[in-house]
C-alpha positions in Angstrom: 0.0 0.1 -0.3 2.7 2.1 0.9 4.8 1.9 -2.6 1.0 2.6 -4.4 0.7 5.9 -2.2 4.6 7.2 -3.2 3.4 6.6 -6.7 0.4 7.8 -7.1 2.0 10.5 -4.8 5.1 11.2 -7.8 2.5 10.8 -10.6 0.4 14.1 -8.5 3.9 16.0 -8.9 4.2 15.1 -12.5 1.2 16.0 -13.6 1.0 19.6 -11.8 4.6 19.8 -13.5 3.3 19.2 -16.8 0.6 22.0 -16.5 3.1 24.6 -15.3 5.1 23.8 -17.6 2.7 24.9 -20.5 2.0 28.0 -21.4 -1.6 29.7 -20.2 -2.2 31.5 -23.2 -3.0 34.2 -21.5 -2.3 37.6 -23.7 -0.2 39.9 -22.6 -1.8 43.7 -22.6 0.6 46.4 -23.4 0.1 50.1 -23.0 2.8 52.7 -24.5 4.6 52.8 -21.9 4.8 49.6 -20.9 6.0 48.3 -24.1 8.5 51.3 -23.7 9.8 49.5 -20.7 9.7 46.3 -22.0 11.3 47.4 -25.3 14.1 48.9 -22.9 15.0 45.8 -20.8 14.7 43.5 -24.3 16.8 45.4 -25.9 20.2 44.1 -27.0 21.8 47.6 -27.7 20.9 49.3 -24.5 22.5 46.1 -22.6 25.4 47.2 -25.1 25.3 50.9 -24.0 25.6 49.7 -20.8 28.8 47.4 -20.6 30.1 50.8 -22.8 29.7 52.7 -19.6 30.5 50.0 -17.3 34.2 49.9 -19.5 34.0 54.0 -19.2 34.3 53.7 -15.3 37.1 50.9 -16.1 38.9 53.9 -18.1 38.5 56.6 -15.4 40.3 54.2 -13.0 42.9 53.5 -15.5 43.4 57.1 -15.7 43.7 57.7 -12.0 46.0 54.5 -11.5 48.9 56.7 -13.9 48.9 58.9 -10.9 50.0 56.5 -8.6 53.5 54.2 -8.8 54.4 51.6 -10.8 56.2 48.1 -9.2 57.5 46.0 -11.1 58.8 42.4 -9.9 61.7 40.2 -12.2 64.2 37.3 -11.5 66.5 35.2 -13.8 68.2 31.6 -13.6 71.5 31.2 -15.6 72.9 27.7 -16.5 76.7 28.7 -18.1 78.7 26.0 -19.5 81.2 25.4 -19.9 83.7 27.4 -17.7 84.6 30.8 -18.3 88.1 31.1 -18.3 90.1 34.6 -17.9 93.5 35.6 -16.5 94.2 32.6 -15.2 90.5 32.4 -13.3 87.3 30.0 -13.8 84.3 31.7 -13.9 81.7 29.8 -12.8 78.1 30.3 -13.3 75.8 27.1 -12.5 72.3 28.8 -10.5 73.4 32.1 -10.6 70.6 33.9 -10.1 69.3 37.9 -10.4 66.7 39.8 -9.2 64.9 42.9 -9.1 62.0 44.7 -7.6 61.6 48.3 -9.5 59.6 51.4 -8.3 58.5 54.2 -10.6 56.8 57.0 -9.1 55.9 60.4 -12.2 56.9 63.8 -10.6 56.0 65.2 -14.1 55.1 64.1 -17.2 54.3 66.9 -19.5 50.8 67.4 -18.2 49.7 63.6 -20.3 48.6 61.9 -16.9 45.9 64.7 -15.6 44.9 65.4 -19.1 44.0 61.6 -19.6 42.2 61.5 -16.6 40.3 64.2 -17.8 39.8 62.5 -21.2 38.5 59.6 -19.1 35.6 61.4 -17.4 34.9 62.8 -20.8 34.4 59.6 -22.1 32.5 58.4 -19.2 30.2 61.4 -20.2 30.3 60.8 -24.1 29.1 56.7 -23.4 26.7 57.9 -20.6 24.9 60.5 -23.7 25.9 57.3 -26.2 22.9 54.9 -23.8 20.5 58.1 -24.1 20.6 58.0 -27.5 20.0 54.2 -28.1 17.4 54.1 -25.5 16.0 57.2 -27.5 16.0 54.8 -30.4 14.8 52.0 -28.9 11.9 54.2 -27.5 11.0 55.5 -30.9 10.9 52.3 -32.3 9.1 50.9 -29.4 5.8 53.9 -30.3 6.0 53.2 -34.1 5.3 49.6 -33.3 3.0 50.3 -30.7 0.7 52.9 -32.4 1.2 51.2 -36.3 -0.6 47.8 -34.1 -3.5 49.9 -32.6 -3.8 51.0 -35.9 -4.2 48.0 -37.9 -6.1 47.0 -34.7 -8.8 49.6 -35.3 -8.8 49.1 -38.8 -9.4 45.4 -38.2 -12.9 46.6 -36.0 -13.9 49.1 -38.7 -14.1 46.3 -41.6 -15.4 43.7 -39.7 -18.3 46.3 -38.6 -18.6 46.9 -42.2 -18.8 43.5 -42.7 -21.6 43.6 -40.9 -23.5 45.4 -42.4 -23.0 44.9 -45.4 -24.0 41.2 -45.2 -27.3 43.0 -43.3 -28.4 44.4 -46.4 -27.4 41.2 -48.3 -30.1 39.2 -46.4 -32.4 42.4 -46.7 -32.1 43.0 -50.3 -32.2 38.6 -50.9 -35.5 38.6 -48.8 -36.8 41.7 -50.6 -35.5 39.8 -54.0 -37.4 37.4 -53.0 -40.5 38.9 -53.0 -40.0 40.6 -56.4 -38.9 44.2 -54.0 -35.9 44.4 -55.5 -34.1 43.4 -58.6 -31.2 40.6 -59.1 -28.9 43.7 -60.4 -29.4 45.3 -56.1 -28.0 41.9 -55.3 -24.9 41.8 -57.7 -23.7 44.7 -56.2 -24.3 43.7 -53.0 -22.2 40.5 -53.5 -19.4 42.7 -55.6 -19.5 45.2 -52.8 -19.0 42.1 -50.6 -16.1 40.4 -51.9 -14.5 43.7 -52.7 -15.0 44.3 -48.7 -13.8 40.7 -47.7 -10.7 41.6 -49.9 -9.7 44.4 -47.5 -10.7 42.5 -44.3 -8.5 39.9 -45.7 -5.1 42.4 -46.6 -5.9 44.2 -42.7 -5.5 40.6 -41.1 -2.7 39.9 -42.8 -1.1 43.6 -41.6 -2.0 42.7 -37.9 -0.4 39.5 -38.1 2.3 41.6 -39.5 2.5 44.1 -37.0 2.3 42.0 -34.0 4.9 39.9 -34.7 6.9 43.3 -35.2 5.7 44.6 -32.0 6.7 41.4 -30.0 10.0 41.9 -31.8 10.3 44.8 -30.3 9.5 43.9 -26.7 11.5 41.2 -26.6 8.0 38.1 -26.5 7.6 35.3 -29.1 6.6 35.9 -32.2 3.2 33.6 -31.5 2.5 36.1 -27.9 -0.9 37.1 -28.2 -1.3 40.6 -27.3 -3.9 43.2 -26.9 -3.7 47.2 -26.5 -5.5 49.7 -23.6 -5.8 51.8 -26.7 -8.6 50.6 -28.3 -10.5 53.2 -29.6 -10.0 57.3 -30.4 -10.7 59.2 -27.1 -12.8 62.1 -27.8 -10.6 65.4 -26.7 -6.8 64.6 -27.7 -4.3 65.8 -25.4 -1.9 68.1 -26.9 1.2 68.6 -25.9 2.6 72.1 -25.5 6.1 72.4 -28.0 7.3 75.5 -27.2 10.8 77.1 -28.1 12.3 74.9 -29.8 15.8 74.3 -28.9 17.9 71.1 -29.3 20.7 71.6 -26.2 19.2 68.8 -24.4 19.5 66.6 -27.6 21.9 63.0 -27.0 23.4 63.8 -30.1 24.4 67.8 -29.6 25.8 66.5 -26.5 28.4 63.8 -28.0 29.2 66.9 -30.7 30.4 68.6 -27.2 32.2 66.0 -26.2 34.0 65.3 -29.4 35.3 69.0 -29.2 36.4 68.5 -25.7 38.2 66.1 -26.5 39.6 67.7 -29.8 41.1 70.0 -26.9 42.3 67.3 -24.6 44.0 66.0 -27.2 46.2 69.0 -28.3 47.5 68.9 -25.0 48.3 65.2 -24.6 50.3 66.0 -28.6 52.1 68.5 -26.9 52.5 66.4 -23.4 54.5 64.3 -26.1 57.5 67.0 -26.1 57.8 67.9 -22.6 60.4 67.1 -20.0 59.6 64.6 -18.1 60.4 63.3 -14.2 60.1 60.9 -12.4 61.6 59.0 -9.7 63.2 55.7 -9.7 64.1 53.1 -7.0 65.5 49.2 -6.5 66.9 46.5 -4.7 68.2 43.6 -6.7 69.7 40.7 -5.2 72.6 38.5 -7.4 74.6 35.4 -6.6 76.1 32.2 -6.8 78.9 33.6 -9.6 82.0 31.5 -8.5 85.6 32.4 -9.7 88.1 29.8 -9.2 92.2 30.6 -9.4 95.5 29.1 -8.1 97.3 30.7 -5.3 100.3 31.2 -3.8 100.8 29.6 -0.6 104.3 30.4 -0.1 107.3 28.0 -0.4 106.3 27.8 -4.0 103.5 26.2 -3.4 99.9 26.8 -5.5 96.4 25.9 -4.4 92.7 26.4 -5.4 90.7 28.8 -4.4 87.4 29.5 -4.9 85.5 32.6 -4.6 81.6 33.7 -4.5 80.1 36.1 -5.2 76.5 37.4 -4.9 75.5 40.7 -3.3 71.9 43.0 -3.0 72.3 46.2 -4.3 69.7 49.3 -3.6 68.7 51.9 -6.2 67.3 55.3 -6.1 67.4 58.0 -8.7 65.8 61.5 -10.5 64.8 60.5 -14.4 64.8 63.9 -16.1 64.5 63.4 -20.1 64.1 66.8 -21.9 63.0 66.3 -26.1 65.4 69.4 -27.3 65.7 69.6 -31.3 63.1 66.8 -33.4 63.2 69.3 -36.7 59.7 71.0 -36.1 57.9 67.7 -35.9 56.2 68.6 -32.1 55.1 71.9 -33.6 53.4 70.3 -36.6 52.3 67.6 -34.4 50.5 70.4 -32.3 49.1 72.7 -35.3 47.4 69.4 -36.7 45.9 68.2 -34.0 44.5 71.9 -33.5 43.2 71.9 -36.8 41.1 68.3 -35.4 39.4 71.0 -33.3 38.3 73.7 -35.7 37.1 70.5 -37.4 35.7 69.4 -34.4 33.7 73.2 -34.2 32.4 73.4 -37.7 30.9 70.2 -37.4 29.3 70.8 -34.3 27.6 74.6 -36.0 27.1 72.4 -38.8 25.2 69.3 -37.3 23.6 71.6 -34.2 21.6 73.1 -37.8 20.4 70.5 -39.3 19.5 69.5 -35.6 17.3 72.9 -35.6 15.7 72.3 -38.5 14.8 68.4 -37.9 12.9 70.3 -33.9 11.5 73.0 -36.1 10.4 70.6 -38.9 9.3 67.9 -36.1 7.1 70.8 -33.6 5.4 71.7 -37.6 4.3 68.2 -38.6 3.5 67.8 -34.6 1.0 70.9 -34.9 -0.1 69.9 -38.5 -1.1 66.5 -36.9 -3.3 67.8 -34.3 -5.7 69.7 -36.9 -5.9 66.5 -39.4 -7.1 65.0 -35.9 -9.9 67.7 -35.8 -10.5 67.7 -39.7 -11.3 64.1 -39.5 -13.4 64.3 -36.6 -15.2 66.9 -38.7 -15.3 64.4 -41.6 -16.1 61.3 -39.3 -19.1 63.5 -37.8 -20.4 64.5 -41.7 -19.8 60.9 -42.6 -21.6 59.1 -39.7 -24.8 61.9 -40.4 -24.3 61.2 -44.1 -24.9 57.2 -44.0 -27.6 58.2 -41.2 -29.6 59.6 -43.4 -28.9 57.6 -46.7 -29.9 54.4 -44.8 -33.0 56.3 -43.8 -34.0 57.3 -47.7 -32.6 53.9 -49.2 -35.1 52.0 -46.8 -37.8 54.6 -47.2 -37.4 53.7 -51.6 -36.2 57.5 -51.9 -32.9 57.2 -52.5 -31.1 54.1 -55.1 -29.1 51.4 -53.1 -25.8 52.9 -55.1 -26.1 56.1 -52.5 -26.7 53.6 -50.0 -23.3 51.8 -50.7 -21.7 55.3 -51.6 -22.7 55.9 -48.0 -20.8 53.4 -46.4 -18.1 54.0 -47.7 -17.3 57.5 -47.1 -18.1 56.1 -43.7 -15.8 53.6 -44.2 -13.1 56.2 -45.7 -13.6 58.9 -42.2 -13.1 56.2 -40.1 -10.4 55.5 -41.3 -8.9 58.8 -42.2 -9.3 59.8 -37.9 -7.1 56.5 -37.1 -4.4 57.6 -39.1 -4.8 60.9 -38.0 -4.9 60.1 -34.4 -2.0 57.4 -34.5 0.1 59.6 -36.6 0.1 61.9 -34.5 1.2 60.0 -31.3 4.5 59.1 -33.3 4.8 62.5 -33.9 4.9 63.4 -30.3 7.3 60.9 -29.7 9.3 62.4 -33.4 9.0 65.7 -31.5 10.3 64.9 -28.5 12.7 62.8 -29.7 14.2 65.4 -32.3 14.3 68.1 -29.2 16.1 65.4 -26.7 13.5 65.2 -24.2 12.4 61.7 -25.7 14.4 59.3 -22.4 13.2 62.0 -20.1 9.8 61.7 -20.7 9.5 58.2 -20.3 9.7 55.9 -17.7 13.0 54.2 -17.1 13.6 50.6 -18.0 12.9 48.1 -15.0 
C-alpha cells in the first residue's frame, strides 16, 4: 500500500509540473508606457550601451592609476657551460641568480597624466549620452510599433463593422428579391461590394499579423504571443503636447558633438605633452649571487693551492630620471598644429550638425501641430460621414434613394473612420518624433526596469 501511495504522489507531482510547463494562453496587455519599459529591458543595444558605460568607469580608474607608483619585479637563473676562462681564473655560473624590484613614481609627464584623467571623465560623459541616444532610438521604435499595431487593430474592427452592415444589407435585399421587391442587379451589386470588403478584410488581417510580430520583436516576447492593447479607440478629447521654444541643446547627439570638441582640445594637450620634459623617481632593490671565481693562489714556498670565491650582493638603487626633448626638426610643433586643426573641424561639425538638428526639431514641431489639425479635420469628416450614412440609410429604406447612394455612404463612412484612426495614431508618433528631435524622449519616458 505504501508503494501505491508513493507512486500516486509522484504521478500527481508530475502532472502538476507538466501543467505548469504549458503556456497559460493569457494575452499580453500593453499600453505605450509598458511597451517602452519592455523594449528597453529586452534591447541588446541598450545592454551594450550599459557595458560601454561600465567600460568608461574602468577607463577612469585606469587613468587615476597613472598617478600612483608602478612596481615591477623580475628574476632570472643562469646555467652556463663550459666555464669561462679569464686571466688565469675560471668563472663558474651554474645556478647564478639575479632578481630585481623596481618602483617608478612619475612626478611630471608633460601634463599627460592629468589630461588623460580628464579625457577619461569626458569619455564617461560620452558613454552616458550614447546610452541616452540608444534608449531614445529604442523608445522611438517601440512607439512606432505600438501605435501602428493600434491603428491596424482599429481598422480591423472598423472593417468587421462594415462587413456586418453589408451582411445585414445582403440579407435584406435577398429577402426583398425573393418577394420581387428588389432587382437581381441590386443583389449582385451588394455581392460585389461584399467581395471587395472581404478582400480588404484579408489585407488588414495580414497587416495585423505582421504588425503584431514587429511589436513582439520590439518588446522581446515570442512572435506567437497574443497581444491586447489598452488604446482601443480614438478618445473624444485628444491631449495636445505644448511645443514652446524649440531647442536641441539637450539632444544626446548635440552632447556627443560637444564632448567630441572637448576631446579634440584635450588631444592638443596630449600632443604637446609628448614634447615636454618628463621627471620620475626610480627606486629599486637588485640582489644577485651564486657566481664562483676559481683560481690558484700562492701559499708560500712556491706552493699553489686552489681557491674559490663566491660572489653575490644586494644592491639598492634610488635615482631621479629626467628626459628633455631638445630638437626634432619641428615635429612637435607641426603635430600640435595638426591637432588644433582637428579642434577646428570638431567645432565646424558641431555648428553644421547643430543647424541640421534645429531644422529637424522645427520640422517635428510643425508636423506635430499639423497632426492635431488633421485630427480635428478627420473628426469633422467622421461626423459628416456618420450623419450622411444615417440619412442615406433612412432614405434607402424609404425607397427615396438608389442602392448605389447607400453603398457610397457606407464607403465614405469607412474612409472617414480610417482617416480618423490614421490621424490619431500619427499624432502619437509625431509626439514621439518631436520629443526625440528635442532630446526629451528619454526623460519623458519611464526608466527601464
